[in-house]
C-alpha positions, 0 to 999 in steps of 0.5 A: 162871206157874201159881200155887203155889196150884194146887188139887189135881187129885183124880182127875186127878193121875194124868195131870196132876200138879202138876209138869206144871202148874208145868213148863207154866206156866214154859214158857208164861211163857218164851214170853210166854203167862204166865197163871193157870188159877186166877185167870182170870175168865169175862169175860177168856176168849175175848179175840180180840186178841193180847197187846199186850205181845208185840212185833209180828212182822216183816212177811212177804210174803203169797206165803209164806202157804202155805209149810210152817210149824213143824207139819203143816197141819190142813185139810179139802177137796180139795188140788186145790180151786181156792180156798184159805181159811187161817183163824187162830183161837183155841180160846177165842175166841167169834167163832171158835166162832160161825164153826165152829158156825154158818157153817162148816156152810154153807161146807162144804156149798156149797164144801168138799164140792163140791171148790171150796174147801180150808180150812186151820185154823191155831191162833193161841193167846192164853192158857194155856187156848188153848195147852193145848186146842190141844196136846190137839187136836194130840196127838189126831193125824191125822184126829182133830185137826180133829174135836176142834177142832170138839168144843172149839168146840161145848163152848167155854162149858163148858171155856173158862170153867172156874175151876180147874185140876181143872175145866179139865183134867177137861173138856179130857180128857173131850173128848179121850177122845171121839176116843181120847186116853188118860190117858197121852197127855194127860199126855205132851201137856201136858208137850210143850214142843216142841209148845208152842214150835211153837204159839207159832211158828205164832202169831208167823208169823201175826202176820207176815202181819198177823193181829191178831185172831181169827178172821182169814181169807185167801182166794185161789188156791193157784197164785197165792199173791200174790193172797191177801186178808184177808177183812173178815168171817166170814158166809157172804155174806162168803165168797160175795163173796170166793170166787165171783170166784175160781171164774170166773177 
C-alpha cells in the first residue's frame, strides 16, 4: 500500500491526488501488488521475476494461448501473417527494454514489415510502477498504446527509477502527453480499478502458460496453436532459428 507519507504532488495534484494514490495502493495491495513508490530503490526496479509470494496459477493448455483474454490484444503486423509471436513483458524490466530498443527494430524490418510475423504484446506486471505505466499505455487507446509502450521502454531509465511519487507521475504523464493523453484522462486512468484487475488477470493467465520471467516469447503458427513453443532467448538469431522453419512448412 502506498505510504501515508506520500510526498505532495505539487503541480500534479490537480490530476493525481493523494486520494487517488491511496485508492490505487489499496487496490494493488488487494491484488497482490503492494509496493511503495516512496520506498522502492533503484536496484529493485526492473526485476524480471514474478513475485514469489503469489500462488502459482493453474497450468493452461498451450492451445488456449491465442484465445481472447480480459482485454483487447495489442499487436503489430498483419493478422494474416503465417507466424505469430506472443510476448509477455514488464515495462520496468531492463531485458524487455533491451529487446524493444535493440532487437525489435531488426525483427520488425525482417519479418513483421514483410508480412511474415505478427507480434502480440501482453503486459506481465511485476510491481506498482509497472502497473501504473501499463494502465497509462492502455488508456492512451487504440493505435496510440503501442507507441507509448515504445516510448516507455526508450525512456525506462528516466521514469522507472523515480524515487518519489511526484517525480514518477510527472515523468509518466509527460510521456503520455506525447501520444495525446490529457491530464483528465491520466487522472481517470490511475483510478481505474477494473483496468488494474484486468492487468492482474492478464498476468496470472500468462503464469498459467508457464511465464515466470520477462520477457517471455512464444512462437508458432496461429492455425496450429498447439505448436507454439517458448523461445529460449531474445536475440535476432534466436528469432531466426524459431521463425525460419515455420515459414518453410
